[in-house]
C-alpha positions as CSV (number, residue, x, y, z in Angstrom):
1,M,88.7,87.9,54.3
2,T,88.2,88.0,57.8
3,I,86.6,85.0,59.6
4,L,84.6,84.9,63.1
5,F,83.4,82.0,63.9
6,T,82.5,79.7,67.0
7,S,83.7,76.2,68.3
8,F,81.8,74.7,71.3
9,L,83.5,72.9,74.2
10,H,81.1,70.4,75.7
11,W,82.6,68.8,78.2
12,F,80.1,66.1,78.8
13,M,82.0,63.9,81.1
14,I,82.0,66.6,83.5
15,L,79.3,69.0,82.6
16,S,77.3,68.8,86.1
17,L,80.7,70.1,87.5
18,L,81.0,72.8,85.1
19,V,77.7,74.5,84.3
20,S,74.6,74.8,86.7
21,E,71.5,73.2,85.3
22,A,69.3,76.4,85.6
23,P,70.3,80.1,86.2
24,T,70.2,81.5,89.8
25,E,68.4,85.0,89.6
26,T,70.2,87.9,88.3
27,I,70.5,91.2,89.8
28,K,69.3,94.3,87.6
29,I,69.8,97.7,88.6
30,A,66.5,99.4,88.7
31,D,68.0,102.7,87.1
32,F,71.5,101.9,85.8
33,T,72.0,105.8,84.5
34,K,71.2,107.2,87.9
35,S,73.5,104.6,89.6
36,F,76.2,105.3,87.3
37,E,75.9,109.1,88.1
38,D,75.6,108.2,91.6
39,L,79.4,106.2,91.4
40,N,81.6,108.1,94.1
41,T,84.9,109.3,92.5
42,L,87.1,108.6,95.7
43,P,87.7,105.2,96.1
44,A,88.3,102.6,99.1
45,S,91.7,101.5,99.1
46,F,92.8,97.9,99.5
47,L,96.7,96.8,100.1
48,V,97.0,93.3,98.8
49,T,99.8,91.5,99.8
50,N,101.0,88.7,96.8
51,N,103.7,85.9,98.4
52,I,103.4,83.9,94.8
53,T,106.2,84.0,92.4
54,Y,105.6,84.1,88.6
55,N,107.1,85.7,85.8
56,S,104.9,88.8,84.1
57,E,107.6,90.1,81.9
58,G,106.5,91.7,79.3
59,G,103.1,92.3,79.9
60,H,100.9,93.9,82.7
61,L,97.3,93.7,84.4
62,Q,94.5,93.8,81.8
63,G,90.9,93.5,83.7
64,I,89.5,93.5,87.1
65,Q,86.0,92.5,88.3
66,L,84.7,91.2,91.7
67,Y,83.0,88.0,92.5
68,N,80.9,87.4,95.2
69,D,81.9,91.0,96.6
70,H,85.1,90.0,98.8
71,T,87.0,88.3,95.8
72,A,88.8,90.0,92.7
73,Y,89.8,88.5,89.7
74,L,92.4,90.5,87.6
75,S,93.7,89.1,84.1
76,G,97.2,89.7,82.7
77,S,99.7,89.2,80.0
78,S,103.0,88.7,79.6
79,E,105.5,87.4,76.9
80,D,105.3,83.7,77.6
81,L,101.7,83.3,78.8
82,S,98.2,84.6,79.8
83,Y,97.0,84.2,83.3
84,M,94.4,85.5,86.0
85,V,94.8,86.4,89.5
86,K,92.3,85.3,92.2
87,M,92.3,87.8,95.4
88,E,90.7,88.2,98.4
89,L,89.7,91.7,99.6
90,G,89.0,92.5,103.3
91,E,91.1,93.4,106.7
92,Q,93.9,91.3,105.6
93,S,93.8,91.6,101.5
94,R,95.9,88.7,100.1
95,V,96.6,87.0,96.4
96,L,95.2,83.4,96.7
97,S,96.1,82.3,93.4
98,I,97.7,82.7,89.7
99,D,96.5,80.3,86.7
100,T,97.8,80.2,83.8
101,L,95.0,80.7,81.0
102,M,97.2,79.8,77.6
103,H,100.5,80.0,76.6
104,A,102.4,82.1,73.9
105,P,101.3,83.1,71.2
106,L,97.7,83.7,73.2
107,R,99.9,85.3,75.5
108,H,97.5,88.4,76.2
109,A,94.3,88.1,78.4
110,G,92.4,91.3,77.9
111,G,89.7,93.0,79.6
112,F,87.0,90.8,80.7
113,Q,83.7,90.5,83.1
114,I,82.1,88.0,85.5
115,F,78.2,87.1,85.1
116,D,76.3,85.2,87.3
117,Q,79.2,82.6,87.9
118,Y,80.9,83.1,84.4
119,L,83.8,84.6,83.6
120,A,84.4,85.6,79.8
121,V,87.8,86.7,78.8
122,G,89.3,87.3,75.5
123,I,92.7,85.8,74.9
124,E,94.6,87.0,72.0
125,D,98.1,86.8,69.8
126,N,99.0,90.7,70.6
127,K,101.8,90.4,68.1
128,E,100.5,89.0,65.1
129,R,97.2,90.0,66.0
130,N,95.3,87.9,63.6
131,L,94.1,85.1,65.9
132,A,92.3,85.2,69.6
133,Y,89.8,83.3,71.7
134,L,87.1,84.1,73.5
135,Q,86.7,81.7,76.8
136,V,84.0,81.3,79.1
137,Y,85.0,79.9,82.7
138,N,82.8,78.7,85.5
139,L,84.3,80.0,88.4
140,E,82.4,77.4,90.7
141,A,83.9,74.7,89.0
142,E,86.8,72.8,90.9
143,N,89.9,74.0,88.7
144,P,88.0,76.6,86.8
145,F,90.7,77.8,84.4
146,D,91.7,74.2,83.6
147,K,88.7,73.8,81.0
148,P,86.5,76.4,79.7
149,I,82.8,75.6,79.1
150,Y,82.4,77.9,75.7
151,T,85.1,78.7,73.4
152,I,84.6,81.6,70.5
153,A,87.3,81.6,67.9
154,R,88.4,84.7,66.0
155,K,90.7,84.4,63.3
156,G,91.3,86.4,60.0
157,N,92.4,90.3,59.3
158,Y,95.2,92.1,60.9
159,E,93.8,93.8,64.4
160,R,90.3,92.9,63.1
161,V,89.8,89.8,65.1
162,T,91.7,90.8,68.3
163,A,89.6,90.7,71.6
164,G,91.1,93.1,73.9
165,A,87.9,93.6,75.8
166,V,85.3,91.2,76.5
167,G,81.8,91.8,78.5
168,I,78.7,89.0,79.0
169,T,75.1,89.7,80.4
170,T,71.9,88.5,80.1
171,F,69.3,90.3,77.7
172,R,65.8,89.4,76.5
173,G,66.1,85.6,77.0
174,E,69.9,85.4,75.3
175,I,73.2,85.3,76.4
176,L,75.1,88.2,75.3
177,I,78.7,88.5,74.9
178,L,80.4,91.7,73.7
179,V,84.0,91.6,72.1
180,A,85.8,94.5,71.1
181,N,89.0,94.5,68.7
182,W,92.0,96.1,68.5
183,D,91.7,99.8,70.3
184,S,88.0,98.6,70.1
185,R,87.1,100.4,67.0
186,V,85.1,97.3,66.0
187,L,82.2,95.8,68.7
188,D,80.8,92.1,67.7
189,F,77.8,90.8,69.5
190,Y,77.5,87.1,70.2
191,S,74.4,85.7,71.3
192,C,72.8,82.2,72.5
193,P,69.7,81.6,74.2
194,E,70.0,81.9,78.1
195,Q,68.7,78.2,78.9
196,D,70.8,76.6,76.1
197,F,73.9,78.3,77.6
198,Y,73.1,77.1,81.5
199,N,72.3,73.5,80.2
200,G,75.7,73.6,78.5
201,K,74.3,73.4,75.1
202,G,74.9,76.9,74.0
203,E,75.8,77.9,70.3
204,F,77.1,81.2,70.1
205,T,76.3,83.1,66.6
206,L,77.4,86.5,65.7
207,K,74.5,88.6,66.1
208,S,75.5,92.2,65.2
209,D,78.7,94.5,65.2
210,I,79.3,98.2,65.3
211,E,82.2,100.3,63.5
212,V,82.1,102.7,65.9
213,I,83.9,105.2,63.4
214,K,80.6,105.2,61.1
215,Q,78.2,105.7,64.4
216,T,76.5,109.6,64.3
217,T,77.7,111.4,67.4
218,S,75.3,114.3,67.1
219,E,73.0,112.7,70.1
220,W,76.3,111.8,72.0
221,S,76.8,113.7,75.6
222,D,80.1,114.4,74.0
223,P,81.9,112.9,71.1
224,K,84.9,111.2,72.5
225,W,85.1,107.6,72.0
226,L,88.3,106.2,73.9
227,S,90.7,103.1,73.3
228,Y,89.1,101.3,75.9
229,Q,90.9,98.8,77.9
230,N,87.7,97.2,79.5
231,L,84.0,97.5,78.3
232,N,81.3,95.6,80.5
233,L,77.8,94.6,79.5
234,F,74.3,95.3,81.8
235,S,70.7,95.2,81.3
236,D,68.6,96.8,83.9
237,Q,65.0,96.4,85.0
238,K,63.8,98.5,82.4
239,D,65.1,96.4,79.7
240,Q,67.5,98.6,78.4
241,L,71.0,97.3,77.5
242,Y,74.2,99.5,78.6
243,M,77.6,99.6,78.0
244,V,80.3,101.0,80.4
245,G,83.8,101.4,79.1
246,T,87.3,102.5,80.9
247,A,90.3,104.0,79.8
248,K,92.6,107.0,80.3
249,N,92.1,109.9,78.4
250,E,94.5,112.1,76.5
251,A,94.6,114.6,79.6
252,G,95.7,112.0,82.1
253,D,92.4,111.3,83.3
254,Q,90.9,108.0,84.6
255,V,87.6,107.6,82.9
256,A,84.4,105.8,82.5
257,D,82.1,106.4,79.5
258,L,78.4,105.2,80.0
259,F,76.5,104.0,76.8
260,K,73.4,102.7,75.7
261,L,73.1,99.9,73.2
262,Q,70.3,99.1,70.6
263,L,70.9,95.9,68.7
264,P,68.2,95.3,66.1
265,S,68.8,92.7,63.2
266,S,70.4,95.6,61.2
267,S,71.5,98.9,62.1
268,A,73.0,98.5,65.3
269,K,73.1,101.9,67.4
270,I,75.5,103.2,70.1
271,T,74.9,106.4,72.4
272,K,77.1,107.9,74.6
273,L,75.2,109.1,77.7
274,N,77.8,110.1,80.4
275,S,81.2,110.0,81.3
276,K,82.7,110.4,84.6
277,I,86.3,111.1,85.8
278,F,87.4,109.1,89.0
279,N,90.5,109.9,91.5
280,T,92.7,107.2,92.0
281,S,95.5,106.0,94.1
282,T,98.8,107.0,92.6
283,S,99.7,103.7,91.0
284,V,96.2,102.5,90.3
285,D,95.3,103.2,86.3
286,F,92.4,102.9,84.2
287,K,95.0,102.5,81.4
288,A,95.6,99.2,82.6
289,A,92.2,97.4,84.6
290,A,89.5,98.9,85.5
291,G,85.9,97.1,85.7
292,L,82.1,97.9,86.7
293,N,80.5,95.3,88.9
294,I,77.0,94.8,90.7
295,S,77.6,94.0,94.2
296,S,75.3,91.2,95.9
297,E,73.2,94.3,97.5
298,G,72.5,95.4,93.8
299,D,74.9,98.2,94.1
300,L,77.3,99.3,91.2
301,I,81.0,99.2,92.0
302,L,83.8,100.1,89.9
303,A,87.1,98.4,90.5
304,A,90.6,99.6,89.3
305,A,94.1,97.9,89.9
306,P,97.6,99.4,89.1
307,Y,99.6,98.1,85.6
308,Q,101.7,95.1,87.8
309,L,101.0,93.0,90.3
310,E,103.5,93.6,93.4
311,K,104.2,92.7,96.6
312,N,102.0,95.1,97.9
313,T,99.6,96.3,95.6
314,T,96.5,98.8,95.8
315,I,93.2,98.0,94.8
316,N,90.7,100.9,94.6
317,L,86.8,100.5,94.9
318,F,84.3,103.3,93.9
319,A,80.8,102.6,95.2
320,H,77.8,104.8,95.3
321,K,77.2,104.5,98.9
322,E,78.8,107.0,101.3
323,P,82.2,105.9,101.9
324,S,83.5,106.2,105.8
325,W,86.5,104.9,108.0
326,K,85.6,101.4,109.8
327,K,87.3,100.4,112.9
328,T,89.3,97.1,112.4
329,R,91.3,96.7,115.4
330,E,92.2,98.6,118.9
331,W,94.6,97.8,122.0
332,P,94.7,99.4,125.3
333,S,97.4,101.7,126.0
334,P,97.8,104.5,128.7
335,D,100.2,106.5,126.5
336,A,97.1,106.7,123.8
337,R,97.0,110.3,124.3
338,Q,98.5,112.4,121.8
339,A,98.8,109.8,118.7
340,A,99.9,106.4,117.1
341,A,102.2,105.0,114.3
342,A,102.7,101.7,113.0
343,T,104.8,99.3,111.2
344,E,103.5,96.1,109.5
345,L,104.4,94.3,113.3
346,H,104.3,97.1,115.7
347,A,102.0,99.8,116.9
348,F,103.3,102.8,118.7
349,A,101.0,105.0,121.0
350,I,102.5,108.5,121.8
351,N,101.6,110.3,124.8
352,N,103.4,114.1,125.6
353,H,106.6,112.8,126.9
354,S,106.8,109.2,126.2
355,I,105.9,106.3,123.9
356,S,105.1,102.7,124.2
357,K,105.6,100.1,121.6
358,Y,103.1,97.0,121.1
359,D,103.2,93.6,119.4
360,R,100.5,93.9,116.7
361,S,99.7,90.3,116.6
362,T,99.1,90.3,120.3
363,G,98.6,93.4,122.0
364,E,101.5,93.1,124.4
365,L,103.7,95.8,125.5
366,I,107.2,95.3,123.9
367,T,108.7,98.3,125.6
368,S,108.2,101.7,126.8
369,R,110.2,105.1,127.0
370,S,110.1,108.4,128.4
371,Y,111.9,111.6,127.0
372,P,113.1,114.0,129.3
373,N,113.1,117.9,128.3
374,T,109.8,117.0,126.1
375,K,106.7,119.5,126.3
376,H,104.4,118.0,124.0
377,L,105.3,114.8,121.5
378,N,102.2,115.7,118.7
379,S,102.3,112.7,116.3
380,G,104.8,110.1,114.5
381,F,105.7,109.6,111.1
382,L,107.9,106.5,110.0
383,S,110.7,107.0,107.4
384,G,113.6,105.5,106.3
385,G,113.4,103.1,109.3
386,L,112.9,106.2,112.0
387,L,110.2,107.5,113.5
388,Y,110.0,111.2,113.3
389,C,108.0,112.9,116.3
390,A,106.5,116.3,115.7
391,H,107.2,118.4,119.2
392,S,105.7,121.7,120.1
393,N,105.9,123.5,123.6
394,Y,102.2,124.3,123.5
395,P,101.0,125.9,125.3
396,N,103.6,128.2,126.4
397,Q,105.0,131.1,124.1
398,P,106.5,132.2,122.1
399,D,106.1,129.0,119.7
400,S,109.0,127.0,119.5
401,S,108.5,123.7,117.5
402,S,111.0,120.7,116.8
403,I,111.2,117.2,115.2
404,R,112.4,114.2,117.7
405,I,114.0,111.3,115.3
406,I,113.6,108.2,117.6
407,D,114.6,104.5,116.6
408,P,111.3,102.5,116.4
409,K,113.5,99.3,117.6
410,S,114.7,100.7,121.0
411,L,112.4,103.7,121.3
412,T,116.0,105.7,122.0
413,L,116.3,109.5,121.1
414,K,118.6,109.7,118.0
415,K,118.3,113.4,117.1
416,T,116.2,116.8,117.8
417,I,115.8,119.0,114.6
418,K,114.7,122.3,115.8
419,L,112.8,124.5,113.5
420,R,113.5,128.1,114.7
421,Q,111.7,129.9,111.4
422,S,108.3,128.6,112.3
423,K,105.5,130.5,113.8
424,G,102.6,128.1,115.3
425,S,102.8,125.0,117.1
426,L,104.3,121.6,114.8
427,T,101.5,118.8,115.1
428,W,102.5,116.7,112.2
429,I,105.1,116.0,109.6
430,V,104.9,113.9,106.7
431,K,106.9,113.4,103.5
432,N,105.3,112.8,100.0
433,K,106.8,113.2,96.7
434,G,110.2,114.4,97.9
435,Y,109.2,117.2,100.3
436,W,108.4,117.4,103.9
437,Y,105.1,118.8,104.7
438,A,104.3,120.1,108.1
439,L,101.5,121.3,110.0
440,F,101.7,124.7,112.1
441,A,98.5,125.2,114.4
442,Y,96.9,128.0,115.9
443,Y,94.7,128.1,118.8
444,G,91.6,130.2,120.4
445,E,90.9,133.3,117.9
446,N,93.8,132.7,116.0
447,N,93.3,129.4,115.1
448,H,92.2,130.4,111.2
449,L,96.3,131.3,111.0
450,T,96.8,127.8,111.1
451,Y,99.0,126.3,108.0
452,L,100.2,123.6,106.1
453,A,104.0,123.9,105.0
454,K,105.9,122.5,102.2
455,M,109.5,122.1,103.3
456,N,112.8,121.0,101.7
457,E,115.2,118.5,103.0
458,N,116.8,121.3,105.2
459,W,113.4,122.0,106.9
460,E,113.1,125.4,105.2
461,I,109.4,126.4,103.9
462,L,108.8,126.6,100.4
463,Q,105.2,127.2,100.3
464,K,102.5,127.5,102.7
465,W,98.4,127.2,102.5
466,N,95.6,127.8,105.2
467,F,92.5,125.6,106.1
468,P,89.1,126.4,104.5
469,N,87.2,128.4,107.4
470,S,84.6,125.6,106.9
471,I,87.0,123.4,108.2
472,I,88.4,125.9,110.8
473,K,84.7,126.4,112.1
474,E,84.4,123.0,112.9
475,M,87.4,123.2,115.3
476,G,86.0,125.3,118.1
477,K,88.8,126.9,119.5
478,M,91.4,124.2,118.8
479,S,92.8,123.3,115.9
480,I,94.0,120.6,113.2
481,S,96.1,117.7,115.0
482,G,96.9,114.9,112.9
483,G,97.3,114.3,108.9
484,V,98.8,112.1,106.5
485,A,99.2,112.3,102.9
486,W,96.3,110.2,101.3
487,E,95.1,110.0,97.9
488,Q,95.4,113.2,95.8
489,G,96.5,115.5,99.0
490,F,95.7,115.0,102.5
491,V,93.3,113.8,105.1
492,V,93.1,115.7,108.6
493,T,91.8,115.4,111.8
494,G,90.6,117.9,114.5
495,H,91.5,117.6,118.2
496,D,88.1,115.6,119.8
497,E,85.7,114.7,117.0
498,K,85.3,111.5,115.4
499,L,85.9,113.2,111.8
500,L,88.5,113.2,109.3
501,Y,88.6,116.0,106.3
502,Y,90.0,115.6,102.9
503,V,92.0,118.5,101.7
504,T,94.3,118.9,98.6
505,L,96.6,121.4,97.1
506,P,95.2,124.3,95.3
507,E,96.9,125.1,91.6
508,N,96.6,128.4,92.7
509,G,95.8,130.5,96.0
510,E,96.6,129.9,99.6
511,N,93.5,127.9,100.8
512,L,93.4,124.4,100.6
513,N,90.7,122.9,98.8
514,F,88.3,121.0,101.0
515,I,86.9,117.9,99.1
516,K,85.2,115.9,101.8
517,Q,84.4,114.8,105.2
518,Y,84.1,111.3,106.7
519,K,83.1,109.7,109.9
520,A,86.1,107.9,111.6
521,P,86.8,106.1,114.4
522,F,89.5,108.4,115.7
523,T,88.7,110.9,118.4
524,G,91.0,113.4,116.8
525,Q,94.7,113.7,117.4
526,G,97.8,112.3,115.5
527,I,97.1,109.7,113.0
528,A,99.6,107.8,110.5
529,L,99.4,105.2,107.3
530,D,99.0,101.7,108.4
531,P,101.4,99.9,106.0
532,L,99.8,96.3,107.1
533,T,96.2,97.1,106.0
534,G,96.7,100.3,103.8
535,G,94.5,102.4,106.3
536,L,95.0,104.6,109.3
537,I,96.0,104.0,112.8
538,G,94.9,106.5,115.4
539,I,94.1,106.8,118.8
540,N,91.1,107.1,121.1
541,R,92.0,109.7,123.6
542,A,88.9,109.3,126.1
543,E,89.2,105.4,126.2
544,K,93.1,105.4,126.2
545,K,93.3,103.1,123.0
546,V,95.0,102.5,119.9
547,V,93.0,102.3,116.8
548,T,93.3,101.2,113.3
549,A,90.7,101.8,110.6
550,K,89.9,100.9,106.7
551,F,88.3,103.1,104.1
552,L,85.3,101.4,102.9
553,P,82.5,102.2,100.8
């Protein structure tokens, strides 16, 4: 027989530190279905550094939630313990702490949700699968994960009592907690009076449950129910209750599904309203960690993370606002005429015939070097400890392009590779997924011939694509000047305008797919990835400045 029961942890001696006497004003979405539909499917990315050592062997990240907009919490599992990661998201994103929640066999902290200042998470024995604890923590406590303020214990039949995904919200005067068992087959809903919860006197009781396989799907937007890694609860200003589940489907798509819930005392009902596919960074996976949040401004933000917390970890945020690239820092440089590149410690300003190297922390010039027999350096790409600079003889004819390989430590020229077979002027090169990608530009009335080439290690062209007319028309008589591999494709610049164009490779055909246009602080020219921030580095040519930028919602 399966037993679901609740034990209540009232820490009377320190209650004033753990729970607030009255609820803060809860932010509710006016029209939740529309806000969900308006979520952008392209992310803002944060590269988070971690210098805290811990052992995550035998597990992975499970859930992610934002708190006060710029803080993220991530739950995780391992062979020996369950844990919670706290990180700061911003210009220099970093891991702040990693706290142990429980030890084996309760080694698996699953998908979770933050409501108000409270974090609700399920921690289970993922091997025996017959024991789980739902813990509610107060994030404003001095040491929030030392002691939960509420615990719901679940013991019983194999997989029925697990707690792989947990949601929490307020609804019609109650605090409502959702617990999904193994593969989200059954949804259990616990509730207690809202005021009792805030006063530290809440007693959660099982309100209703939904065995999903028994639900009629004829009214659903589509009949698919996935094994959701995270399930989040929300109520809106229309007094409707919603649930959002995140997962990876059989096709490998990163999916968020929206459901409407009806929870009478009997015949609880769930109806699927919508399903959206999101384009994540390469390492980010909804099968690992994804979660929906309401920002302090009342906007929906979907956060997602990879399987593992590494020394450098990418976090994606999907928001309904129009994303853009925001300037984060700039340095004056007389060589900021053609392009910029960067390491974590240094920035490089690239001119036609010279390169200057700067200390990123101080902006101080370290060294500068000129290169004889150089006509037109266009961009720089760092790979394998070397700086690969695209070079052309533009505006001379016939076209002649080469790659100047430079030691970034001393700025000495190490090697020149001549690209004899190419037509057009080489403006940028990057390496991505084992291949080189090179942009050969045409100008004037022939700029529609500009193409992106895929090349092997011998610099032989394997395939090439032209740009859509909608982008070429915006170039005037100029052409594509800069570009980097970004997300699922490339983000490229023109010659003068403060715009970036996101394009992807087509499955078939000879033209790149134009996905989106973004405002940017760069005045065209050559750009490069910034390994310190996960953003971009470029130039403002008119002001002779090197500029860094982050992609923000």
